[in-house]
N, C-alpha and C positions, 0 to 999 in steps of 0.2 A: 229878127233876133240876131244878136252878135254872131252866134254859131253859124247861122245860115249865110250871113255875109262873108265870113271868113272861108267857109267851104266854097262859096260861089267864086271868090276871088282866086282861091287856090286852084280851082278847076280852070279858070281863064289863064292862069300863069303856066299851066302845064307841068313838065317834069322838073323845072328849075325855078321854083317860086322865089320871088324877091321878098324875104321876110321883113327886111327893114321897111320896105314900102307898105307891107301889110300892117306892121306895127304902128306906123305913122297914120295911115289912111283909116284903118279900122279901129285900132286900139287907142289912137291919139297919143302915141309915144314917139317922140322925135329923137333922132340922134343915137338910137341903140346900135351897138356893134352887131354884125351879122349873127354871131352865135347866140348873143343874148336875145336879139329879135326872134330867132327861131324858137327859143325856149319860151319866150313870152306868148308867141302865137300858139305853141303846143299847150301850154298851161291854160290859156283862154279856151281852147277847145275842150279840154278835160273838164274845166269848171262848168262850162255851158252844158256838157253832157250830164254832169252830176245835177245840175239845176233842173234839167228837163226830167230826169228820172224822179227827182224829189217832187216836182210838181205833179207828175203822174200818180205818184203814191198819194200825195195829198188829195187829189181828186178821187181816188178810189176809196180812201178812208172816209172822206167827207160824204160821199154818195151813200155809204153803208151806215153812217151814224144817224141816230134818230134826232128829231127836233125837240127832245125832251130834256128835263134836268137830270144831271148825273155827275158821276166822277169818272175820270179816265186816266189811263196810263199809256204813255208813248214808250215803245220798246225798240231796241235795236234788232239786227238780224239774228242774233243769238238768243233773243228773248229777254235780255237784261233791261230792267226799267231805267228809263232816261228822265222821265218827267211825270209827275202826278198833278192833276188839276181838277177843278170842279167847274160846273157850268150850269146856267139856267137853261141853255139851249146847246146840246153837245155839238150838233152839226155846225152851228154858227161859231162856236168857240174853236173847234178844230180848223175851220177855215182860216181863222186868224193866224194859226200856227203855220199854215202852208201858204199864206198870202205871198205873192210874187215880190212885193216891196220888202219883205223881211229877209230875203235870201242873203243879201249882201252883208247884213249885220248878224246873221245867224251864228250862234255858238256852234263850235265844231262838233260838240256832243249831240246837239239837236239835229245836225246834218246827217247823223247816222240813224235817224229814225226810220224804221222799216215797217212798223205795224202799230196799231192802237187797240186797246181793249177799254171797255167801259161798262158801268153798271148804272142803270136808270134808278132814280130816286124819286120820292114823292114831295120832298120839301127842301128848302135851303138849309134848315138845320141838320137834316140827315146828310146832306152833301158835305157840309162843313165838318162833321164828325168823321165821315168815312174818308174824306180827304186827309185829315190829320192822322188818322189811324194808319193809312196806306203809306204816307210819307214816313212815318215811324217804322213801319214794318219793312218797306222796300229800300229805304234809303237811296232814292234816285239821284243821279249825279248832277242833274241840272238844278233841282230844287235847292234853295238855300236851307240848309239843315239848321234847325233851331231846337232849343230844348222844349220840354213839355210846357203847354200854356199855363201861366200862373196868374192868380188873381191880382198880385201886386202890379202886373204890367197892364192890367185891364181896368178901365174905368167902370166898375160895377157898383152900383148903390148897395150899401150894407143890407138893405131890406131884401134884395134879390139873391144874396149869397146865402141860400138856405136850401135844404133838401126840397126836391121838387119832382113832379111827374108832369111832363109836357105831352100834350096830345098833338101829334103831327100827322099830315096826310101821308098816305102810303102810295107807292106806285101801283099797288093792287087796289082796284076801286072798292072792293068789299072789305078792306082792311084799314087799320089805323096803326101807326107806329107810336108806341109808348116809350118816350125817352126819359129815363130816370137819371137824376144827377144828385150826388151827395156833396156836402160841404168839404169832405176830405179829399175831393178831386175825382172820385170814382164815378163812372156812368155805366148805364146799360141801356140797350135798345131792343125792343121785341115787338114783332108784328102780331097783331091781334084782330081777330074777325070782328067786324062790326055787329055781327048778329049776336055776339056774346057767347058763341059756342065754346071758346077756350078761355073765357074770363076767370073761371074758377081756379085753374092752374096759374094763370098769369097774375092774378091778384095775390095769390100766395107767394109767388116768386118775387114780386115787388115788395111785399112786406118783409120777406127775409132779406132782401137786398138792403133795406133801410134799418131793420131792427135786429138782425140776427148777430149774436155775440161771436158767432164763428166765422163771420165774413172776413175775407182776405183780400189783400191788395192784388189786383189782377196784374198779369204779366204785360199788358199793354200800357200805353200812355194814359196819364190822368187827364181826361178831356172835359171834366165838368165845367171848368172855367169857360170853355167855348159856349156851353149851354147858357150859363149865367150872363155872359157878355151878349149873346144873341138876344136873349130876353130883355136886356136893358136897351136894346136898339130896335132892330128890324122885327124882332119878335115880341114887341111890347104888347100886342093884342092876342098873343097865342093863348089857347085854353090850357090851364095847368091846375094841378092839385097839390096841396100840401099833404104829404103822406102821414103827418103827425095830427092832422085833423080828423082822422078816422081811427076807430078803436081796434078794428081787426080787418082781416082779409074780406070778410063777408060784407062789411060796410063799404070797403074800398070797391068791391065788385059792384055794389048797388050803385055807388056814385058814378063810376065809369059807364055802367050800363045806361043810366039816365042820359049822360052826355052823348053816348053812341046814338041814341034814338033822336037826338036833336037835329032836324033836317038843315038847321042853319049852321052847323058845325063845319068849319073850314070854308064857308061860302065866300067870305071876304078874301081870305088868303088865296084861294083858287082863282078868283077873279083878277087878282093882281099879277099872277104868274104869267 
């Protein structure tokens, strides 16, 4: 390491080190005046110390992170969010952030990373929605801030831009994530037991989400375009229901219960993850 070479040469030179020689031999900088050479050597030592501390932090974070899908937030020493991301494998993704080759080109804000938080998820769709919601909520300084997702900027076939309930895997093995999206941009997501124990309540909640005249615009971003865009591409084979194909909550509950009992549900999706 550069730091180790500098320290070793400084020790060899004793109380009166030749900074010009150090700058030339170790840093590759020729002809620097004595005072500038001294500053360059001192800066190189500080930079190397920071890199080593950053590398140790990365090792600790990656050792604790699970090898599962999820969303994560990198924060500074004060707990302020720096970056929000998603990953199929959290540990592998976080390792790319702290890879040694990235240090030289690292943004100054990312160099302040001191910790990471994450939430495991059961599907790519859930990760996409949670990432977008967190970026909107936390406004992390490194993420490129953009407006709410819009249908006009996404190549979504007209047939897919319709009210829908998508069945997605959950991080909890005995549950399913019901992702509901409306054409007006609203979405909701609820975790439902595959046993059907809470389907009575959740089927009623979904019907109100789609049909109630009292429904209001949520305070969060309108993320339904993310759902439609995902269905048009990687989620083309996802199991879904049209909420207008059922007469009431009872029929919706029966349709969902039948799907929950299907042992093939999510099999292909899980095999690909």
